[in-house]
N, C-alpha and C positions, 0 to 999 in steps of 0.2 A: 704562100709559096713553100714548096718543099724541095730540098736538095737531095738527090739520090746518089749514094756512094756505092761503088762496087767493091765488095770485100771478098778476098779469097781466104778460106779457112785453111789452117795448117793441119797436116796430118797429126794424129794423136801420138804422143810418145809411147813407145813400147809396142806399137803395131808391127807385126811380123808378116811379111809377104812370103808365103811358103810355096808358091807356084813352081819355082825352079826345082826346089827340093822334091816336091811331089812328083814332078815329071821324071826326074832322075831315078827316084826310088821305083816308080811305076815301070820304067823301062828295064830296070834291073830285075824286077819280078817277072816281067813278060819274057825277056830274052834269056835271063839266067835260069830261072826255074822252068821256063818253057823249053829251053834246050835240054835240061835234065829230064823233063817229062818225056820228051821225044826219044832220048837216047838211052834211058835206063829201063830196067825191068827185064822180065824173061823174054819178051818179044818186042825189042825196041823198034821204033818207026824209022829212025835215022841212025846211021853210024857216024860218030864223031869222037874226037879225042876226049878222054875223061876229064881233062883239065879245062876244056872250053866252057862248059856251063858255069863252073866256079869262077873263071876269069871274067865272063860277062856279068855275073852277079856282083863280083867284087868291084868292077869298074863303075857300075851304076851306084852301088852303095857308097863308094868313096866320093863320087861326084855329089850325090845327094847329101851326104854328111857335110861336105865343104859348103854347099849352098845353105844348108841349115845353120851352120855356124856363122857364116857371113851375114845372113838375114837377122839372126838373133843379136849379133854384135851391133849392127846398125840400129836395131830397135832399142838398144840400151842407152842411146844418146838422149840426154835430157831426163832420164829417170831419176827419181829421188833415191835416197840411200836405201830405204827399205825395199822398194821395187827392184833396185839394182841387185841387192843381195839375193832376193828371191830368184831373179833370173839367172844369176851365176850358180846358185846352188842346184837349180833344176838342170842347168847345162852340164854340171859335173856328173849328173846321173848317167850320161852316155858312157863315160869311162867306167864308172862303177858297175853298171849293168853288164857291159860286155866283158869286163874282167871276171866278174862273177860267173858269167855264162861259160867262159873259157875254162875256168877252174872246175865247174860242175861237169862239163862234157869230158874234159880230160880225166877227171876222177872216175866217172861212171864207166867210160870205155876201158880205162886201165883196170878197175876193180873186177869187171866181168870179162876182161881179156877179149873184147870185141871192138877193135878199132873201126870196123866197118859201120858202126852205129853213128860215127861222126857225120857221115853223109846224110843221115836223117835228122839227127839232133841239131846240127848247125842251122839248117834252113828253118825248121820249126821254132827252135829256140830263139834265133835272132828276130823272127817276126813277133814272138811273144814279148821279148825285151823292148823292141821298138814300140809296140803297142802300149806297154805299160809306161814308157817314157812320154809318149804322146798324151796319155791320160794326165800325167803330172804337169806337162807343159800347158795343156789345155785348161787345167784348173788354175794355174798361176796366171795365165794370160786372159782368163775368162773368155776363151775361144771355144765355143760349142762345136764348131766344125772339126777342129783339131782333136778335141776330146772325143767326139763321135768316131773319128777315124781310128783313134787309139783303141777305143772299145771294140770296134770291128776287127782290127788286126790282132788284138789279144785273143779274141775268140777264134779267129781263123788259125792262128799259130797253135793253139791248144787242140782244136778240132782236127787239124791236119795229121796229127799223130795217130788218129783213128784209122788212117788209110795206109796201105802198104805201098811200096814203090811200083809203078810211077804215080799212083793216085795222089800221094802226098804232094808231089810237085804240081800236078794239075790243079789241086785245090789252091795252092799258093799262087799259081800263075793267074787263074781266073778270078778267085775271090780277093787275093791281095792286089794284083795288078789292076783289076777292075775298080777296086776301092780307091786307089790312087788316081785313076782317071776321073772318077766322079768327083773326088775331092778337089782336083785341079780346076774343074769347071765351077764348082761351088765357091772355091777360094776367090776366083775372079769376081763373082757376083758379090761376095762378102766385102771385098775391098772397094768395089764400085759404090756400094751402099754406105760403107763406113769411112771411106777415104775423103780426101779434100774435095771441096766443091765451091761453087760460086754462090754468094749470098748478096742480096740487095738490102741496104740499110737506108731507111729514110731519115734524114736529119733536117729538122725544121728550124733549128736554132739560127744558123747563118741566114736563112731566108727571112726569118722574123726580124733579125737585126737590120737587114737591108731595108725592110719596109718601114721600121721605126725611124731610120735615119732620113728617109725621104718624106715623112709626114710633117 
């Protein structure tokens, strides 16, 4: 005789669910950069206040950053000291990266006396920085999806500077927002494959003891 026990496996420590962050960043790219693509250039498609595209972009980025921090914080529970230190160090790269970007853009626009360049450098530069941070996070977490998204965003951020306005914003909207949409779908599949599941364990020891006691 064999006794069958139902066992529920626990999720692995350090696993990060990035779906909410991906959706927020994706909406920021589609609505923020999309609004800029439609309203900027020599022949704009729509007339809208100049602050609106940046406000839409900022709202999505703030929400995405908050979701990212929350997911990463929850994933740190149960980690060892070495893994926890790695997670905190790569998390601090968000502050370092954007402070460095702010200093670089401020210095460049001031040195060449062209403050209008900020409208181009910030969207492309932020995509580049986010992509590089994703590369680091993907390496630390051994998450190939996150790493692949970071690779794509880094290339998109650099390549977008090859286009003038509004082409730059169309590249970020389609290539950047589309990448987040694909990543959201793949993240769900990744978590369903790697997440908790049900396992059946066959335990013959109790049944064997019962048989021995009745012989």
